[in-house]
Steps between C-alpha positions, in 0.01 A plus 500: 500500500790323671457394860775387731364230725582507868792744489715496811509870580637469851783736584750212518390356164541839336842537662605163356388613154692828535816311596453245220485786251819652642332819622723547802552878509414686818145411604288412799468126554261292711793437736550877534134542588513227766827635643340844535219371726602526864174380658141410417171508687159348428156568642137505398290814497302351789819462705596856412165635618517316831862603556428867428513765769122540490354152446129480421252419771302177456589203281241582233666834416782345295376351173600133457644591159796666675625155599536423126733793424868424561775762511874460462735776608858471378763715668793572272862541608475879490187497719252569217188283506285351227170322539312232315157361553292199413122485520291186483152527349360174642557428869509128417812559288692695763838350582729707721820361348389566143378847598842581648679373187285710267527808722880459507518464121298818463731685741813372321364631169512850651872465579607446137435856378652648817823306461499557124479875556778483757726302263425734208589800717833341591573419134413855394726650768 
């Protein structure tokens, strides 16, 4: 069995490979994805609970685990929203910045098929 060690599968690395192979027909690129994001928001589940219209009574009502779940909401140019999340199993490993990065990556992955569908519809029309 052949194994590729440490492949760089980031969106930008894949885009470089596509360009290097001359595959430049109509497609969605990482730059297109980024240009389609008009704003982004981050919060933990704990923050969401306390900011809700009906916050829980008493500090022991909200499980501490909610502080380990990070959400990213991306608002696209047309007003559509996508979400991504990142959960940390061990409280000792929680890092807000890393949680936001992972949640954003997960949200961005949801944009690809949406923009791909939109492009394919335009090409078919």
